[in-house]
N, C-alpha and C positions, 0 to 999 in steps of 0.2 A: 193788466198783464200779470200773469202768475210767474214767479221766479222759477229758475231751474231746479232749485231744491224742492220747491212745492210740487213741480211737475214730477219729479221722482217719487215723491211721497204719493202722489195720485196714481202713478203707475203701479206702485207696490200695493196701494189699497185695492186697486182693481184685481191685481193678481191673487192677493190674499182672499178676497171674496170668491174669485173663481176657484181656488184651490179648496176653499170650504165647501162650496157647492159641489165640486168634484168628489170631495171625500164623503159627502152624504150619498151622492149618486153611487159611489163605489160600494159603500155599506149596503145600499138597497140591492145592488148588482150581486154582491156576495151572498147575501141572504137568499135572493131568488135563485142563484146558481146552486146553492146547497139544497134548497128545497126541491128543485127540479131534479137534482141527481139522487137525493137521498130518499125522497118520497115517491117521485113519479118515474124514477129509474131511467131517465133520459140519458143519452151519451153525453159526457161532459162538454164537449165542443158545441153540440147542438143547443144543450141548455145554456152554455155561455153566450151564444148568439142571441137566444130569447132574452136572457137577463140584461144583456148589454143594451138591446133595443129599448126595453122598458126603461132602464135606468138613464140611458142618454136623453130620452124624451123628458123625463122629470128634470134632469139637468139642464136642458135647454129652456124649460119654463123659468127655472130659477135664475140662470145667468141672464136670460133676456130681461127679467124684471129687476134683478139687483146688481148686475155687472155691466151689462151693455145696453142699458135701457134707452139711450139716446141715439141708437143707430139710425142712419138715414135710408136703410132699406125697408120695405114693407114687410109685414109678418110673413106672408107667403114665401118671398124671396129669401128671407132669413132662414126660415125652416128648410127650404130647399138646399141652401149652401150648407147649413148646419148638418143635414142628413149626408150631404156629400163628404164632409170631414168625418162624419160618424162612421160611413161605410169604410173609409181608409183606416180609421181607428179600429173598427170591427175586425178587418182583415189582418191588421197587424197584431191585434190582441189574440186572435185565433191562432195565427202563425207562431207567435211567441209562446203561448200556452201549450200548443201541440209539441213544439220543440222542447219545452221544459219538461213536459210529462214523458215524452218518448225518450229523449237523449239524456236528461239529467235524472229522470226517474223521481220526479218530485210530485207532491200532491196537487191535484187540480186547483184547489183553492189558493195554495201558495203561488202556483203558476199564474193565477188570475191576478193576484196582487202585484207580482213581478212585472207582468205585462202592463198593468195600469201605471205603475211607476215609470216604466219605460216609455210609454206613449203620451203621458199627460203634457209634457212641455211642448211636444209637437202639436198636439190637438189645440192647446191653448194658443200657440202661435198662429196656426192656421185659422182658427176661429177669430182671433183678434184682427189678422191681416186680410182675411177674405170674407168672412161671414159677416162680422159685425163692423161695417164701415161707419166711422164716427165723424160727426161734423168737423169741419176744418177750423172753426174758431175755438179758442180756448175758454173753458168755463170760468166764471168769476166767483161762484158760490160753492159752498161746501157740499151741497146736495148734488153737485154735478161731478164730483170726483170720479166716479166710474165712467164718465163720458169722455175723458180726456184721451185724445189720440196721442199715441206714443211717438209720432212723427214731428211734433211741435217743438221747435227750438232746441233739440238736442241732437 
């Protein structure tokens, strides 16, 4: 059995890996957004939707492999739930971006970063709770850190 202190470390480990993956995905998202707006002259919200979808797909592959690799759902259902959370994230992102650009008169790239910072905790929580159902037993080895369900013993 893993102690409560170890469980907290495991949870922190999973969140840090998720945040790192999200940072890489956001970087890809921002680069794609900038390219689509600057070189292809797409409207910024349309470009943001395209960039978001591509970046979230890369993010899914990364967190499935490195963060929630012990999920009890099959890959098809994982991706279906992940896309559902992604659609909510996309709608929130576009709403926040649009509001920031129109009402605060900020740059679309800054608005995208602001939107990401605003929704990351919610998408992490939804993906952890809904998408990536983890096994009910606690892991006993260090390689299983990312598989620890946050509902055990705390």
